C-alpha positions in Angstrom: 109.1 104.1 150.2 106.3 104.7 147.6 108.9 105.3 144.9 110.9 102.2 145.9 107.7 100.2 146.0 106.6 101.5 142.6 110.0 100.8 141.1 109.9 97.3 142.6 106.5 96.7 141.2 107.6 97.9 137.8 110.6 95.6 137.9 108.5 92.7 139.0 105.9 93.2 136.2 108.7 93.6 133.7 110.3 90.3 134.8 106.9 88.5 134.7 106.2 89.8 131.2 109.6 88.5 130.0 108.9 85.1 131.5 105.5 84.9 129.9 106.5 86.4 126.5 110.2 85.7 126.2 110.2 85.2 122.4 108.0 88.3 121.7 110.1 90.6 123.8 113.4 89.3 122.4 111.9 89.8 119.0 111.0 93.4 119.8 114.5 94.1 121.3 116.4 92.6 118.3 114.1 94.3 115.8 114.5 97.7 117.6 118.3 97.4 117.7 118.4 96.4 114.0 116.2 99.4 113.1 118.4 101.7 115.2 121.5 100.4 113.4 120.0 101.0 110.0 119.1 104.6 110.9 122.7 105.1 112.2 124.2 103.6 109.1 121.9 105.6 106.9 120.5 102.4 105.3 116.9 102.7 106.7 115.5 103.2 103.2 117.4 100.2 101.8 114.9 97.6 100.4 116.6 94.6 102.1 116.6 96.3 105.5 113.0 97.4 104.8 112.0 93.7 104.4 113.6 92.8 107.7 112.0 95.7 109.5 108.6 94.7 108.2 109.0 91.2 109.5 110.0 92.5 112.9 107.0 94.8 113.1 104.6 92.0 111.9 106.1 89.5 114.3 105.0 91.3 117.5 101.2 90.8 117.3 101.6 87.4 115.7 103.9 86.2 118.5 101.5 87.5 121.2 98.6 85.7 119.6 100.8 82.6 119.3 101.6 82.7 123.0 97.9 82.7 123.8 97.3 79.8 121.5 100.2 77.9 123.2 98.6 78.5 126.6 95.5 76.7 125.4 97.6 73.7 124.4 99.1 72.6 127.7 101.2 69.9 126.0 103.1 69.6 122.8 102.5 73.3 121.8 105.8 73.9 120.0 104.1 73.4 116.6 102.1 76.6 117.1 105.3 78.7 117.4 106.9 76.9 114.5 103.8 77.6 112.4 104.1 81.3 113.1 107.8 81.4 112.5 107.3 79.6 109.2 104.6 82.1 108.2 106.9 85.0 108.9 109.7 83.5 106.9 107.4 82.8 104.0 106.2 86.4 104.0 109.9 87.6 104.1 110.7 85.6 100.9 107.5 86.7 99.2 108.2 90.4 99.5 109.1 91.7 96.1 111.7 94.4 95.6 112.9 96.4 92.7 116.2 98.1 93.5 115.5 100.3 96.5 111.7 99.9 96.2 109.4 97.4 97.9 106.5 96.5 95.5 103.1 98.0 96.4 101.5 94.5 96.5 103.9 93.5 99.2 103.1 96.6 101.3 99.4 95.9 101.0 99.9 92.3 101.9 101.9 93.5 105.0 99.0 95.7 106.0 96.6 92.8 105.7 98.8 90.5 107.8 99.3 93.4 110.3 95.5 93.7 110.7 95.2 89.9 111.0 97.8 89.7 113.7 96.0 92.3 115.9 92.6 90.8 115.3 94.0 87.4 116.4 95.3 89.0 119.6 91.7 90.2 120.3 90.3 86.6 120.0 93.2 84.1 120.5 92.4 83.1 124.2 88.8 82.4 123.3 89.1 80.4 120.1 88.3 77.1 121.8 86.2 78.4 124.7 83.6 81.1 125.3 82.2 83.3 128.1 80.9 86.7 127.2 81.7 88.2 130.6 85.3 86.9 130.5 85.7 88.1 126.9 84.4 91.6 127.7 86.9 91.9 130.6 89.7 90.6 128.4 89.0 93.1 125.6 88.7 95.9 128.2 92.1 94.9 129.7 93.8 94.7 126.3 92.7 98.2 125.3 93.6 99.7 128.7 97.0 98.1 128.4 97.4 99.5 124.9 96.4 103.1 125.8 98.5 103.0 128.9 101.6 101.7 127.1 101.2 104.4 124.4 100.7 107.1 126.9 103.8 106.2 129.0 105.9 105.8 125.8 104.8 109.2 124.6 105.6 110.8 127.9 109.1 109.1 128.0 109.8 110.2 124.3 108.8 113.8 125.0 110.9 113.8 128.1 114.0 112.5 126.4 113.6 114.8 123.4 113.3 117.9 125.7 116.4 116.7 127.6 118.3 116.4 124.3 117.2 119.9 123.2 118.2 121.3 126.6 121.7 119.8 126.3 121.9 121.1 122.7 121.0 124.7 123.5 122.5 125.0 127.0 125.9 123.2 126.4 126.2 123.8 122.6 126.3 120.0 122.0 125.0 119.2 118.5 122.9 116.1 117.8 122.2 114.5 114.5 118.5 114.8 113.5 118.3 111.0 113.4 118.8 110.9 117.2 115.2 112.0 117.7 113.9 109.3 115.3 116.1 106.7 117.1 114.6 107.7 120.5 111.1 107.4 119.0 112.0 103.9 117.6 113.4 102.9 121.0 110.3 104.1 122.9 107.8 102.4 120.5 109.8 99.3 119.9 111.0 98.3 123.4 109.3 100.5 126.0 105.8 100.4 124.5 105.9 96.7 123.8 107.3 95.8 127.3 104.7 98.0 129.2 101.9 96.6 127.0 102.8 93.0 127.7 103.4 93.8 131.4 99.8 94.9 131.7 98.4 92.0 129.7 95.6 90.1 131.4 96.3 86.7 133.0 93.9 83.9 133.8 91.4 85.6 131.5 88.8 82.8 131.6 88.1 83.3 135.3 87.6 87.0 135.2 83.8 86.9 135.2 82.7 89.9 137.3 81.5 92.8 135.1 82.7 96.2 136.2 80.8 98.4 133.8 81.9 101.9 134.8 79.7 105.0 134.5 82.2 106.5 132.1 81.8 103.6 129.7 78.0 103.8 130.0 78.1 107.5 129.2 80.4 106.9 126.2 78.1 104.3 124.8 74.8 105.9 125.6 75.5 109.6 124.9 78.3 109.5 122.3 78.5 106.3 120.3 74.8 105.5 119.9 73.9 109.1 119.0 76.6 108.9 116.3 75.1 105.7 115.0 71.7 107.5 114.9 73.2 110.5 113.1 74.8 108.3 110.4 71.5 106.4 110.0 69.7 109.7 109.4 72.2 110.9 106.9 72.2 107.6 104.9 68.4 107.3 104.9 68.1 110.9 103.8 70.6 110.2 101.0 68.6 107.0 100.1 65.4 109.1 99.8 67.2 111.5 97.5 68.3 108.6 95.3 64.7 107.4 95.1 63.3 110.8 94.3 65.9 111.7 91.7 66.1 108.1 90.4 70.0 108.2 90.5 72.5 105.5 91.3 74.4 106.0 94.6 77.8 107.6 94.6 80.8 105.4 95.3 81.7 107.5 98.4 78.5 106.3 100.2 80.2 102.8 100.5 82.7 104.2 103.1 80.0 105.8 105.2 78.0 102.6 105.3 81.1 100.6 106.3 82.0 103.2 109.0 78.4 103.0 110.3 78.6 99.2 110.4 81.9 99.1 112.3 80.6 101.7 114.8 77.5 99.6 115.4 79.6 96.4 115.9 81.8 98.2 118.4 78.7 99.4 120.3 77.4 95.8 120.2 80.7 94.5 121.7 80.6 97.2 124.4 77.0 96.5 125.5 77.0 92.7 125.0 77.4 91.6 128.6 75.0 94.1 130.2 72.4 94.7 127.4 69.7 92.6 129.1 70.3 93.8 132.7 71.1 97.5 132.4 68.5 100.0 133.1 68.6 101.9 129.8 66.0 101.6 127.1 68.4 102.9 124.5 71.0 100.2 125.1 68.4 97.4 125.4 66.7 98.3 122.1 70.0 98.7 120.2 69.7 95.1 119.2 67.8 94.2 117.0 66.7 97.6 115.7 70.2 98.7 114.5 70.6 95.6 112.4 67.1 95.8 110.9 67.9 99.4 109.9 71.3 98.4 108.6 70.0 95.8 106.1 68.6 98.3 103.5 71.8 100.3 103.7 73.8 97.2 103.0 71.7 96.8 99.8 72.7 100.4 99.0 76.3 99.5 99.7 76.2 96.6 97.2 74.6 98.8 94.5 77.3 101.4 94.9 80.1 98.8 94.7 78.7 97.0 91.7 78.2 100.4 89.9 81.9 101.2 90.2 83.0 97.6 89.3 80.7 97.6 86.2 82.1 100.9 85.0 85.8 100.6 85.8 86.5 96.9 86.8 87.9 95.6 90.0 90.9 97.1 91.8 92.3 96.1 95.2 90.3 98.9 96.9 87.0 97.8 95.3 87.8 94.2 96.1 88.3 95.0 99.8 85.1 97.1 99.9 83.2 94.2 98.3 84.6 91.7 100.8 83.8 94.0 103.7 80.3 94.4 102.4 79.9 90.6 102.3 81.3 90.3 105.8 79.0 93.1 107.2 76.0 91.3 105.7 77.1 88.0 107.2 77.7 89.5 110.7 74.3 91.3 110.5 72.5 88.1 109.7 74.4 86.2 112.4 73.5 88.7 115.1 69.9 88.8 114.0 69.3 85.1 113.7 71.9 83.2 115.7 70.9 82.0 119.1 74.4 82.0 120.6 75.5 85.4 119.3 79.2 84.9 120.2 80.8 88.3 119.8 84.2 86.7 119.2 82.9 85.9 115.7 83.5 89.6 114.7 87.3 89.7 115.0 87.9 86.0 114.3 86.0 86.0 111.0 87.6 89.3 109.9 91.1 87.9 110.7 90.5 84.8 108.7 89.1 86.8 105.7 92.0 89.4 105.8 94.5 86.5 105.7 92.8 84.5 103.0 92.3 87.4 100.5 96.1 88.1 100.5 97.0 85.3 98.2 95.7 82.8 95.7 93.7 83.1 92.5 90.7 84.2 94.6 92.8 86.9 96.3 92.7 90.7 95.9 95.9 91.0 93.8 95.1 88.2 91.3 91.5 89.2 90.7 92.1 92.9 90.4 95.0 92.4 87.9 92.8 90.1 85.7 89.9 92.6 85.9 92.1 95.6 84.9 93.7 93.6 82.0 90.2 92.9 80.7 89.3 96.6 81.1 92.5 97.5 79.2 91.6 95.1 76.3 88.0 96.5 76.2 89.0 100.2 76.2 92.0 99.8 73.9 90.0 97.8 71.4 87.3 100.4 71.4 89.8 103.2 70.8 91.6 101.2 68.1 88.4 100.5 66.2 87.8 104.3 66.0 91.2 105.0 64.5 92.7 106.0 67.8 90.2 108.8 68.2 88.1 108.9 71.4 86.7 111.0 74.1 88.8 112.7 76.8 87.2 110.5 79.4 88.0 107.2 77.7 91.6 108.3 77.0 91.9 109.2 80.7 90.4 105.8 81.7 93.0 104.0 79.5 95.8 106.1 81.1 94.5 105.2 84.6 94.5 101.5 83.7 98.1 101.7 82.4 99.2 103.6 85.5 97.6 101.0 87.7 99.2 98.1 85.9 102.5 99.9 85.8 102.5 100.6 89.6 101.8 96.9 90.1 104.7 96.0 87.8 102.2 94.1 85.6 102.4 96.2 82.4 104.2 93.4 80.5 100.9 91.4 80.6 99.3 93.7 78.0 101.5 92.1 75.4 98.7 89.8 74.3 96.6 92.9 73.4 99.2 95.2 72.0 101.3 92.6 70.3 104.5 93.7 72.0 105.9 94.0 75.5 106.1 97.7 76.6 108.9 96.9 79.0 111.0 95.5 76.1 110.2 98.1 73.5 110.5 101.2 75.8 113.7 100.4 77.6 113.7 102.7 80.6 114.4 102.2 84.3 111.8 104.8 85.2 108.3 103.4 85.8 106.8 106.9 85.3 108.5 107.2 81.9 107.4 103.7 80.9 103.7 104.5 81.2 104.1 107.9 79.6 106.0 106.5 76.6 103.3 103.8 76.1 100.5 106.4 76.1 102.5 108.7 73.8 103.2 105.8 71.3 99.5 105.2 70.9 99.0 108.7 69.6 95.4 108.9 70.7 93.4 112.0 69.7 90.6 113.3 71.7 87.3 114.8 70.4 86.0 116.7 73.4 88.9 117.8 75.7 87.2 119.8 78.5 90.6 121.2 79.5 91.5 122.5 76.1 93.5 125.7 76.5 94.9 124.5 79.8 96.2 121.1 78.7 99.6 122.2 77.3 100.7 124.5 80.0 103.7 122.5 80.9 106.2 120.6 78.7 109.3 118.6 79.5 111.9 117.0 77.3 112.6 113.3 76.9 115.7 113.2 79.0 116.3 109.5 78.3 117.0 110.4 74.7 118.7 113.7 75.4 122.4 114.0 74.4 124.0 117.4 74.6 126.5 117.9 71.8 128.9 120.7 72.8 130.7 120.8 69.5 131.2 124.4 68.2 130.4 125.7 71.7 132.7 126.8 74.5 130.4 126.9 77.5 127.6 124.7 78.8 125.5 125.9 81.8 122.1 125.1 83.1 120.0 128.3 83.7 116.5 129.0 85.0 114.2 131.9 84.1 110.8 132.6 85.4 108.3 135.4 86.1 109.9 136.3 89.4 113.6 135.8 88.4 113.6 137.1 84.8 117.4 137.5 84.5 120.4 135.2 84.8 124.0 135.4 83.7 126.7 133.3 82.1 130.0 135.0 82.7 129.6 138.6 81.4 126.5 137.7 79.3 123.0 138.4 80.6 119.8 136.6 79.6 116.5 138.3 80.2 113.0 136.8 79.8 110.4 139.0 78.0 107.2 137.1 78.9 104.6 138.8 76.6 106.9 138.5 73.6 108.0 134.9 74.2 111.6 136.1 73.7 114.8 135.9 75.7 117.0 139.0 75.4 120.8 138.6 75.2 123.1 141.3 76.5 126.8 141.7 77.2 126.9 144.0 80.2 124.5 146.8 79.2 124.9 146.3 75.5 122.2 144.5 73.6 123.3 141.6 71.4 119.8 140.6 70.2 116.8 138.5 71.0 116.0 134.7 70.8 112.5 134.3 69.7 110.8 131.2 71.2 107.4 131.7 69.6 107.8 129.2 66.8 108.9 126.5 69.2 106.0 127.2 71.5 103.5 127.1 68.6 104.8 123.6 67.6 104.6 122.4 71.2 101.0 123.6 71.5 99.9 122.0 68.3 100.7 118.5 69.5 98.8 116.3 72.0 101.4 115.3 74.5 103.3 117.6 76.9 105.9 115.3 78.4 108.8 113.2 77.0 109.0 115.5 74.0 111.8 115.0 71.5 114.8 117.3 72.2 114.6 118.6 68.6 111.2 120.2 69.3 112.6 121.9 72.5 115.8 123.3 71.0 116.3 126.9 69.8 119.6 128.0 68.2 120.6 131.5 67.1 123.8 133.0 65.7 124.4 136.7 66.4 127.4 138.6 65.0 129.5 138.2 68.1 127.8 135.2 69.8 126.3 131.8 69.0 123.6 130.6 71.4 121.9 127.3 71.7 119.0 126.6 74.2 117.9 123.1 74.9 114.8 123.5 77.1 114.5 120.8 79.8 111.1 122.1 80.8 108.8 125.0 79.9 105.7 126.4 81.6 103.2 128.7 79.9 100.9 131.0 81.8 98.4 133.7 81.2 99.7 137.2 82.1 96.3 138.3 83.3 92.7 137.1 83.4 91.8 138.8 80.1 94.7 137.3 78.2 93.7 134.9 75.4 97.2 133.4 74.9 99.6 131.6 77.2 103.1 133.0 77.4 106.5 131.6 78.5 106.6 132.0 82.2 109.1 129.4 83.4 112.1 127.8 81.6 114.7 125.3 82.7 117.4 125.5 80.1 120.7 123.9 79.1 122.5 126.9 77.6 125.5 126.6 75.2 127.4 129.7 74.0 130.4 130.6 71.9 132.0 133.9 71.3 132.7 134.3 67.6 135.5 136.8 68.1 137.3 134.1 70.2 138.0 132.1 67.1 
């Protein structure tokens, strides 16, 4: 009877969840089925399908939050759903794709909206009303529902996978590898969402009784607060080191201050309803002392951020860190000086900020692009004024800026500085080759290369401009030689790599025909600055023996030291297009 009762309870909760969240669950089901279809059709990596899947993922949290907003507007609440649907459609059409690739900006924007949606779920029922006890119980129920749904989904997934493996090995039934991924998508997309919504709290504003379990008190008192104290000790010790050595803080300290702040805010949320009544001096004194101690560290955070921005300009990551620093400062001041201290301000304000910084001239993408373009102009002009001779660090900085703009598909905007559009001049479909060709064309020389002697260890040919002319040759074959596989064959001819001599021996059977000396080619390669997109002429060796003509076009070459005491680098790996012709065949 227990099993029947449990099954009946599960069915009842599932029905209630569908009645309460019909659009959300329908959205999850359709999205899961669509994803399963793309996996089956082997089109999961298609950019168009990727856009659709992103919308389905994004829609879950936004539609849950929408339902809570609708419940607060008893009449005429359709506009809330239409607003959410309009937002999802706008995001879909704003996603930029290039062939099979979704632009990085669109992925970052998706992450921001994903975070916004989940933060809205945390606060949606309390946007227009407030009770700290009800809010605490609501958050507690939400996280219990989340962990329960993930746990049940994981158990189901592992059970199905083990069943499939048992069928495969016991009955010799073979399954595509994609089946396991499809089972995972099914469990996360439908099962997890349905269980999560089945356990979602109802009538949240009337749940006023605080059930503060002993386990939660132990978590806060003996784990979270000691961690906060540990982080405070580390950061104050580091601050003391900065004062003694009179150094500016490292950029990495920003992440530790942000982590400490978030940990402190989580503790504040957990202790908020019982802080004044609980019999624990540690919990009672957490506010305001944590926030007073946090203020100097926030100043340290701003110093670290502005140091990086001053040196290298603004990128999306630095923009996000700066915005988080401003938000942390605002929340700290709010908790210290506000009389109401509504904890819902934490998720709600962060949701609004994460949404607003995703677009507009004030947004992360616009400001970071403008900043890096200014950095490009500054660094390029400085290098140009010194006859394209500069330090290794500055050349590397210019390379990083070009890579950044290229990854954002904004490299055409340097036209006003260079006088030409790199995308037009260097016609290539490869983004990687575009940035390399631009750097190579500048022909920048360095004055203090700290990696000299190691810089030119690897070379590769410019394949975009590589045409293999087989005229006067009978056979073309790609061969590979290295330190561990020194010999390869083409028909009855053997090619053997002699590392220390930078030569490749040519034999017919056991009879030596001669050697192809690569030393001259290697010397020319080592004398130049670049080590990629090299002209095919510089990576070609041709030799005519009495009985055989051989032409090697090296696709790539690696040079290594034979031992620790060696002063020269020798040919250790070679990827070669080999052409041969027997002379006696004429």
